[in-house]
C-alpha positions as semicolon CSV with decimal commas, in nm:
position;residue;x (nm);y (nm);z (nm)
1;M;10,422;10,362;8,641
2;D;10,404;10,682;8,440
3;Q;10,176;10,532;8,181
4;E;10,143;10,852;7,982
5;H;10,457;10,727;7,808
6;I;10,319;10,381;7,734
7;A;10,076;10,294;7,459
8;G;9,750;10,128;7,544
9;G;9,581;10,370;7,780
10;G;9,649;10,651;8,024
11;E;9,779;10,600;8,373
12;G;9,443;10,691;8,524
13;A;9,243;10,426;8,346
14;G;9,516;10,171;8,397
15;R;9,543;10,231;8,769
16;R;9,167;10,232;8,823
17;R;9,154;9,895;8,651
18;F;9,460;9,799;8,855
19;L;9,245;9,834;9,167
20;A;8,980;9,616;9,010
21;I;9,233;9,346;8,926
22;A;9,420;9,374;9,252
23;T;9,122;9,363;9,484
24;G;8,852;9,205;9,274
25;A;8,635;9,516;9,297
26;A;8,358;9,517;9,041
27;T;8,314;9,893;9,055
28;A;8,633;9,968;8,863
29;A;8,603;9,696;8,600
30;G;8,589;9,754;8,229
31;L;8,791;10,072;8,225
32;G;9,000;9,996;7,920
33;T;9,337;9,849;7,842
34;V;9,584;9,809;8,125
35;A;9,920;9,950;8,032
36;G;10,234;9,841;8,206
37;C;10,518;9,595;8,231
38;A;10,785;9,801;8,064
39;A;11,090;9,661;8,240
40;G;11,189;9,878;8,532
41;D;10,924;10,138;8,446
42;A;10,608;10,000;8,602
43;D;10,353;10,190;8,801
44;G;10,337;10,030;8,891
45;A;7,707;9,489;11,621
46;S;7,626;9,337;11,957
47;G;7,805;9,459;12,265
48;A;7,801;9,805;12,418
49;G;7,481;10,002;12,388
50;G;7,407;10,371;12,376
51;A;7,639;10,617;12,538
52;D;7,632;10,923;12,747
53;G;7,804;11,236;12,629
54;A;7,892;11,144;12,271
55;G;7,719;11,449;12,134
56;S;7,915;11,671;12,372
57;G;8,243;11,524;12,254
58;K;8,290;11,272;12,533
59;S;8,306;10,899;12,474
60;P;8,122;10,662;12,702
61;K;8,299;10,390;12,893
62;P;8,417;10,130;12,641
63;A;8,300;9,772;12,623
64;G;8,594;9,638;12,816
65;S;8,933;9,781;12,905
66;P;9,269;9,677;12,761
67;G;9,462;9,381;12,891
68;K;9,762;9,412;13,115
69;D;10,092;9,500;12,960
70;G;10,287;9,197;12,846
71;P;10,648;9,162;12,733
72;G;10,726;9,467;12,523
73;G;10,403;9,649;12,611
74;F;10,043;9,590;12,513
75;D;9,919;9,234;12,579
76;V;9,782;9,110;12,247
77;K;9,688;8,769;12,386
78;A;9,475;8,917;12,664
79;E;9,303;9,153;12,424
80;N;9,217;8,880;12,177
81;A;9,083;8,657;12,452
82;R;8,794;8,902;12,485
83;P;8,469;8,824;12,304
84;G;8,462;8,951;11,949
85;N;8,181;9,103;11,746
86;A;8,137;8,931;11,411
87;D;7,873;9,180;11,300
88;W;8,123;9,459;11,238
89;Q;8,099;9,458;10,858
90;V;7,916;9,705;10,640
91;T;7,617;9,510;10,511
92;K;7,392;9,796;10,397
93;A;7,609;10,056;10,230
94;G;7,311;10,243;10,091
95;A;7,326;10,524;9,837
96;A;7,654;10,687;9,739
97;R;7,626;10,978;9,984
98;A;7,393;10,823;10,243
99;V;7,657;10,856;10,514
100;E;8,031;10,910;10,499
101;G;8,304;11,068;10,703
102;F;8,666;11,108;10,797
103;A;8,878;11,172;11,105
104;D;9,104;11,474;11,137
105;K;9,392;11,253;11,256
106;V;9,508;10,930;11,094
107;S;9,628;10,815;11,435
108;V;9,612;10,910;11,802
109;L;9,789;10,794;12,113
110;P;9,570;10,607;12,363
111;G;9,353;10,860;12,544
112;E;9,387;11,133;12,283
113;S;9,083;11,270;12,103
114;F;9,015;11,327;11,736
115;G;8,755;11,515;11,537
116;L;8,499;11,326;11,334
117;Y;8,351;11,488;11,023
118;V;8,034;11,322;10,894
119;S;7,791;11,399;10,615
120;T;7,463;11,211;10,590
121;T;7,119;11,238;10,436
122;A;6,969;11,076;10,747
123;P;6,841;11,278;11,044
124;R;7,057;11,086;11,292
125;F;7,340;10,833;11,295
126;T;7,558;10,637;11,535
127;V;7,931;10,565;11,549
128;S;8,066;10,223;11,652
129;A;8,441;10,182;11,710
130;Y;8,568;9,833;11,627
131;R;8,920;9,728;11,713
132;M;9,035;9,494;11,438
133;G;9,226;9,177;11,521
134;W;9,159;8,804;11,561
135;Y;8,908;8,756;11,845
136;G;8,854;8,387;11,783
137;G;8,784;8,450;11,416
138;A;8,535;8,734;11,464
139;R;8,812;8,972;11,347
140;A;8,685;9,269;11,552
141;R;8,572;9,382;11,896
142;L;8,327;9,662;11,967
143;V;8,511;9,901;12,198
144;W;8,272;10,197;12,195
145;R;7,939;10,308;12,051
146;S;7,799;10,660;12,048
147;E;7,450;10,773;12,122
148;A;7,244;10,884;11,822
149;L;7,397;11,201;11,679
150;P;7,221;11,462;11,465
151;G;7,288;11,416;11,095
152;V;7,359;11,694;10,849
153;R;7,442;11,702;10,480
154;Q;7,778;11,879;10,462
155;P;7,865;12,125;10,185
156;E;7,992;12,005;9,850
157;H;8,367;11,976;9,815
158;G;8,586;12,207;9,610
159;V;8,884;12,137;9,385
160;D;9,203;12,342;9,396
161;S;9,272;12,470;9,046
162;A;9,651;12,449;9,072
163;T;9,691;12,096;9,209
164;R;9,343;11,950;9,151
165;T;9,328;11,866;9,522
166;V;8,982;11,781;9,652
167;R;8,911;11,998;9,956
168;T;8,619;11,971;10,197
169;R;8,499;12,253;10,416
170;W;8,299;12,044;10,654
171;A;8,206;12,134;11,009
172;R;8,324;11,903;11,285
173;T;8,044;11,666;11,380
174;A;8,183;11,530;11,707
175;T;8,496;11,499;11,914
176;V;8,575;11,138;11,998
177;E;8,774;11,054;12,309
178;T;8,978;10,733;12,313
179;K;9,009;10,689;12,689
180;D;9,058;10,317;12,760
181;W;9,075;10,228;12,391
182;P;9,350;9,965;12,348
183;E;9,626;10,026;12,097
184;G;9,544;9,888;11,756
185;C;9,384;9,935;11,415
186;Y;9,025;10,060;11,425
187;L;8,736;10,089;11,187
188;L;8,464;10,327;11,299
189;R;8,132;10,227;11,147
190;L;7,884;10,501;11,073
191;D;7,522;10,377;11,075
192;A;7,262;10,613;10,932
193;Q;6,928;10,601;11,108
194;G;6,659;10,400;10,936
195;G;6,907;10,178;10,754
196;E;6,986;10,444;10,494
197;G;7,352;10,350;10,481
198;Q;7,676;10,246;10,652
199;R;8,038;10,348;10,601
200;F;8,374;10,299;10,768
201;V;8,625;10,555;10,893
202;P;8,971;10,408;10,972
203;V;9,175;10,533;11,268
204;T;9,488;10,391;11,432
205;V;9,542;10,409;11,807
206;R;9,916;10,409;11,780
207;S;10,183;10,286;12,018
208;A;10,397;10,543;12,196
209;A;10,697;10,310;12,185
210;T;10,789;10,003;11,984
211;A;11,091;9,857;12,165
212;G;11,084;9,478;12,170
213;R;10,771;9,462;11,957
214;T;10,674;9,385;11,598
215;V;10,539;9,702;11,442
216;V;10,231;9,693;11,217
217;V;10,244;9,996;10,987
218;N;9,917;10,102;10,823
219;A;10,003;10,226;10,472
220;V;9,778;10,531;10,490
221;A;9,974;10,729;10,230
222;T;9,905;10,462;9,969
223;W;9,540;10,437;10,075
224;Q;9,506;10,810;10,013
225;A;9,690;10,812;9,680
226;Y;9,437;10,563;9,543
227;N;9,140;10,745;9,694
228;R;8,918;10,903;9,427
229;W;8,658;11,053;9,658
230;G;8,545;11,376;9,497
231;G;8,647;11,252;9,154
232;Y;9,022;11,297;9,182
233;G;9,312;11,083;9,301
234;S;9,683;11,053;9,233
235;Y;9,622;10,869;8,906
236;D;9,337;11,049;8,734
237;G;9,047;11,289;8,755
238;P;8,696;11,289;8,613
239;S;8,825;11,267;8,256
240;G;9,000;10,940;8,338
241;G;9,330;11,073;8,207
242;H;9,673;11,109;8,359
243;A;9,678;11,481;8,286
244;S;9,377;11,541;8,512
245;R;9,521;11,364;8,817
246;S;9,570;11,533;9,153
247;L;9,923;11,655;9,212
248;A;9,844;11,658;9,582
249;V;9,572;11,467;9,768
250;S;9,424;11,544;10,106
251;F;9,333;11,328;10,404
252;D;9,049;11,575;10,472
253;R;8,794;11,361;10,287
254;P;8,635;11,017;10,319
255;Y;8,782;10,711;10,151
256;E;8,577;10,611;9,851
257;Y;8,704;10,257;9,832
258;D;8,574;9,953;10,025
259;D;8,290;10,139;10,199
260;G;8,531;10,392;10,343
261;A;8,795;10,148;10,470
262;G;9,052;10,248;10,209
263;L;9,286;9,959;10,127
264;F;9,289;9,819;10,482
265;L;9,052;9,524;10,445
266;V;9,221;9,363;10,143
267;Y;9,587;9,436;10,208
268;E;9,622;9,457;10,586
269;A;9,340;9,300;10,788
270;P;9,429;8,934;10,710
271;L;9,787;8,985;10,828
272;L;9,671;9,171;11,138
273;A;9,438;8,884;11,226
274;L;9,719;8,629;11,189
275;A;9,970;8,829;11,393
276;E;9,719;8,888;11,673
277;R;9,621;8,519;11,670
278;L;9,987;8,428;11,727
279;G;9,997;8,659;12,029
280;I;10,340;8,805;11,954
281;P;10,405;9,148;12,108
282;L;10,276;9,405;11,860
283;A;10,290;9,780;11,819
284;Y;10,075;9,988;11,584
285;T;10,148;10,296;11,377
286;T;10,109;10,449;11,031
287;T;10,340;10,552;10,751
288;T;10,294;10,920;10,838
289;D;10,391;10,857;11,200
290;V;10,707;10,670;11,098
291;A;10,798;10,962;10,872
292;R;10,740;11,221;11,143
293;E;10,897;11,051;11,444
294;K;11,265;10,981;11,392
295;R;11,298;10,754;11,694
296;L;10,968;10,569;11,670
297;L;11,122;10,241;11,548
298;E;11,412;10,242;11,795
299;G;11,452;9,901;11,955
300;A;11,169;9,741;11,759
301;A;11,210;9,369;11,701
302;A;11,060;9,393;11,355
303;V;10,861;9,626;11,134
304;L;10,598;9,512;10,884
305;S;10,516;9,678;10,554
306;L;10,187;9,526;10,445
307;G;10,028;9,431;10,113
308;H;10,022;9,763;9,926
309;D;10,269;10,021;10,056
310;E;10,377;10,212;9,746
311;Y;10,400;10,578;9,856
312;W;10,687;10,668;10,092
313;S;10,842;10,993;10,202
314;P;11,223;11,013;10,216
315;E;11,191;11,043;10,593
316;Q;10,998;10,718;10,621
317;R;11,255;10,539;10,409
318;A;11,543;10,682;10,613
319;H;11,382;10,570;10,938
320;F;11,318;10,217;10,806
321;T;11,679;10,197;10,687
322;A;11,815;10,324;11,020
323;A;11,606;10,064;11,203
324;R;11,744;9,787;10,981
325;D;12,098;9,908;11,039
326;A;12,035;9,899;11,415
327;G;11,916;9,536;11,405
328;T;11,541;9,565;11,347
329;N;11,405;9,302;11,108
330;I;11,191;9,421;10,816
331;A;10,918;9,228;10,635
332;I;10,778;9,350;10,302
333;L;10,454;9,155;10,266
334;G;10,352;9,291;9,928
335;A;10,508;9,422;9,608
336;N;10,568;9,763;9,449
337;C;10,674;9,886;9,793
338;C;10,862;10,214;9,847
339;Y;10,814;10,306;9,482
340;R;10,682;10,663;9,486
341;R;10,866;10,942;9,664
342;I;10,620;11,180;9,831
343;R;10,620;11,488;10,050
344;L;10,380;11,544;10,339
345;E;10,243;11,892;10,397
346;P;9,976;12,033;10,630
347;S;9,611;12,088;10,549
348;D;9,365;12,321;10,718
349;L;9,303;12,048;10,977
350;G;9,658;11,969;11,079
351;P;10,012;11,857;10,989
352;D;10,096;11,580;10,741
353;R;9,746;11,573;10,590
354;T;9,840;11,658;10,231
355;L;10,029;11,405;10,019
356;V;10,227;11,570;9,739
357;C;10,335;11,354;9,443
358;Y;10,388;11,529;9,110
359;K;10,544;11,218;8,947
360;S;10,659;11,297;8,593
361;S;10,562;11,663;8,642
362;Y;10,798;11,707;8,937
363;D;10,967;12,010;8,780
364;Q;10,637;12,199;8,818
365;D;10,628;12,137;9,194
366;P;10,681;12,458;9,394
367;G;10,833;12,247;9,671
368;F;11,091;12,104;9,433
369;K;11,174;12,456;9,319
370;R;11,232;12,546;9,685
371;G;11,482;12,262;9,723
372;H;11,272;11,967;9,840
373;P;11,340;11,624;9,683
374;A;11,155;11,558;9,360
375;T;10,827;11,374;9,417
376;V;10,901;11,124;9,144
377;D;10,966;10,748;9,156
378;F;11,258;10,667;9,386
379;R;11,445;10,497;9,103
380;S;11,408;10,795;8,866
381;P;11,626;11,104;8,834
382;P;11,690;11,351;8,976
383;A;11,866;11,190;9,273
384;A;11,765;10,836;9,176
385;D;11,765;10,600;9,475
386;P;11,618;10,263;9,372
387;E;11,409;10,091;9,639
388;S;11,609;9,768;9,608
389;S;11,881;9,899;9,840
390;L;11,631;9,861;10,123
391;L;11,396;9,590;9,998
392;G;11,644;9,355;9,830
393;V;11,396;9,317;9,543
394;I;11,280;9,574;9,289
395;Y;10,943;9,631;9,127
396;D;10,926;9,477;8,780
397;G;10,574;9,530;8,647
398;Y;10,202;9,458;8,622
399;P;9,959;9,309;8,547
400;V;10,038;8,941;8,594
401;D;9,852;8,639;8,721
402;A;10,090;8,346;8,755
403;P;10,170;8,044;8,972
404;Y;10,412;8,088;9,261
405;V;10,702;7,842;9,219
406;V;10,904;7,723;9,520
407;T;11,278;7,720;9,451
408;N;11,440;7,673;9,793
409;P;11,214;7,440;9,996
410;G;11,482;7,371;10,258
411;H;11,479;7,730;10,375
412;W;11,368;7,784;10,733
413;L;11,074;7,993;10,618
414;F;10,926;7,688;10,442
415;E;10,957;7,469;10,751
416;G;10,634;7,281;10,813
417;T;10,481;7,364;10,475
418;G;10,568;7,035;10,309
419;A;10,666;7,233;9,999
420;K;10,901;7,071;9,749
421;A;11,117;7,226;9,479
422;G;10,905;7,315;9,180
423;D;10,573;7,316;9,368
424;R;10,334;7,561;9,207
425;F;10,059;7,765;9,373
426;A;9,812;7,902;9,120
427;H;9,739;8,277;9,107
428;L;9,968;8,363;9,400
429;V;10,186;8,590;9,185
430;G;9,989;8,902;9,098
431;V;9,882;9,164;9,023
432;E;10,217;9,340;9,068
433;Y;10,546;9,163;9,134
434;D;10,908;9,222;9,234
435;K;11,231;9,042;9,153
436;V;11,599;9,034;9,246
437;N;11,783;9,238;8,985
438;T;12,152;9,297;9,056
439;G;12,153;9,569;8,790
440;F;12,012;9,781;9,073
441;P;12,170;9,823;9,421
442;T;12,112;9,486;9,592
443;P;12,222;9,397;9,946
444;R;12,418;9,072;9,971
445;P;12,402;8,800;10,082
446;I;12,051;8,758;9,948
447;E;11,866;8,430;9,923
448;I;11,590;8,359;9,669
449;L;11,316;8,132;9,805
450;A;11,074;8,132;9,513
451;H;11,153;8,209;9,149
452;S;10,835;8,219;8,945
453;P;10,824;8,266;8,566
454;V;10,588;8,538;8,450
455;V;10,498;8,693;8,118
456;C;10,399;9,056;8,159
457;E;10,237;9,198;7,846
458;G;10,455;8,978;7,628
459;R;10,777;9,029;7,824
460;P;10,916;8,716;7,997
461;S;11,048;8,774;8,347
462;H;11,047;8,625;8,697
463;Q;10,899;8,702;9,035
464;D;11,122;8,645;9,338
465;T;11,061;8,598;9,707
466;A;11,386;8,690;9,881
467;Y;11,557;8,717;10,220
468;Y;11,878;8,902;10,300
469;T;12,074;8,981;10,614
470;V;12,301;9,270;10,711
471;P;12,593;9,317;10,959
472;S;12,359;9,457;11,227
473;G;12,195;9,115;11,238
474;A;11,870;9,232;11,085
475;G;11,688;9,012;10,837
476;V;11,483;9,157;10,553
477;F;11,215;8,948;10,382
478;A;11,016;9,042;10,073
479;T;10,732;8,834;9,930
480;G;10,763;8,980;9,579
481;T;10,387;8,956;9,517
482;M;10,093;9,176;9,613
483;R;9,865;8,881;9,678
484;W;10,050;8,746;9,981
485;V;9,834;8,907;10,249
486;E;9,515;8,838;10,056
487;A;9,617;8,472;10,024
488;L;9,618;8,432;10,403
489;D;9,237;8,417;10,381
490;A;9,219;8,182;10,082
491;T;9,009;7,868;10,131
492;G;8,842;7,604;9,915
493;D;8,945;7,500;9,567
494;G;8,952;7,848;9,418
495;R;8,674;7,779;9,170
496;S;8,446;8,041;9,320
497;G;8,683;8,311;9,197
498;A;8,710;8,469;9,542
499;N;9,056;8,596;9,634
500;H;9,154;8,585;9,267
501;G;9,106;8,209;9,255
502;L;9,361;8,144;9,530
503;D;9,290;7,811;9,695
504;A;9,342;7,651;10,034
505;R;9,689;7,527;9,933
506;A;9,800;7,885;9,876
507;G;9,634;7,988;10,200
508;A;9,811;7,717;10,397
509;L;10,150;7,794;10,242
510;T;10,139;8,168;10,297
511;T;9,999;8,126;10,648
512;R;10,272;7,887;10,760
513;V;10,553;8,089;10,601
514;T;10,420;8,405;10,762
515;E;10,391;8,235;11,101
516;N;10,754;8,118;11,073
517;L;10,858;8,468;10,973
518;L;10,672;8,650;11,250
519;R;10,796;8,418;11,524
520;V;11,161;8,437;11,419
521;F;11,150;8,810;11,353
522;A;10,985;8,874;11,692
523;A;11,275;8,700;11,868
524;G;11,535;8,957;11,763
525;P;11,784;9,013;11,481
526;A;11,712;8,718;11,253
527;G;12,047;8,733;11,076
528;R;12,226;8,619;11,390
529;T;12,036;8,292;11,404
530;H;11,928;8,261;11,039
531;P;12,193;8,422;10,816
532;A;12,113;8,442;10,447
533;Q;12,300;8,207;10,212
534;D;12,346;8,389;9,881
535;N;12,209;8,189;9,586
536;V;12,160;8,453;9,317
537;K;12,419;8,297;9,089
538;A;12,263;7,953;9,127
539;V;11,916;8,086;9,046
540;Y;11,997;8,336;8,772
541;G;12,327;8,198;8,647
542;G;12,491;8,540;8,683
543;S;12,666;8,736;8,953
């Protein structure tokens, strides 16, 4: 949402409070009025011990080797049968700059190395690599731990005057080898000596091929857009205003949010745990990899966009669309997906490490002047291309907090839930939402499963969960709410306020629907066995 055009607060303040509302983070609370909801214009450790050679850039032998290849590649069941390590969390974050770091690659192939850049006030620190998954509920397994490494306080960052991009000039601390690391999503935990602090550094050990597998795509572009480390992100700068935002943001810096984990823990980890618990063949990659590698999704059974996946390059969108048109199923497990058009450029550390998004100032972008697509919302001119042509639904606004209302309980996705027409699940619609709107390009046939009334800053509307199918046989599912992945972890009666008050009923519903979805999508083109039955007219009373 370009909130500079909407009364009630600048985009920066609104989007910082958006993070507070969306994730329940206390650190961003109280930042003023949230603007939004103009229709169609919304912004929207036990285990391995010390290691030999870590300081010289070599990783020690990991705590266990990967399982044998199963159907479609990596054996998720064998990996998750290994003992987990429930002590993977950051429990002693420490002072703001006690320890922090970043990797010079968002992803590596198994066996490749990456550079680790760490700044700490402690004399020494260790690095523990946790592969995230299910592991009997532990959610992680310790794959590698370094020896104690010398700690240094790295130089202060700079800010580019033209784009307000935060730039670090840090020295490489260590080179980490990934020999024998299984494919998957990793959090490296940095532990400063003497308990001074802990932080995460996310890295994906990506799959070389995805044929026959369900592809988990880490939304690293969106993580970085919301990253305000160094005082600047894609929404605002130190002044808190839209005009001070970064026009380009760099991956060459730590993630400020969630102890360095970016948006992974809230929007992705619960889904990853569920998918790995089911044992379906999985592959792992990131949004930047999908954008770069034209053939990466070839032959994939399904591809998953997780809870907050807002920033897409045209290349990523083209590759998702080509996969759909070749029979690959697509699941959009959030809302406000594929909303911002971005461009990826190199940084000093490598390719695709600068995310360019000028938004409403696109005409100032030197890349646009050279002929690149405008880095503005996909639905906006020039060259408007609304996201609904791929997703089936379109972003409608924020902030909302509303019950999720089941409309089509006989649908195969609701099998085993016991849901009935009109059943309501408190707080499941939020903080952003999507709907079917045939005023935008909308694939047909499309089937609405849930149609939930919302009032967004005084404007009545609806949230929709939808499923459509295409001639290739692919099925495309969109939850229409950002809280879907978060709800997978919901327990209790909701009175504690955790997970936005979502309760065990919401947790059970979303878990069973997601299980049904993943199993059917993993089996091949879902439209061949589960074709969509268009019901837009019945739900909306229109065409």
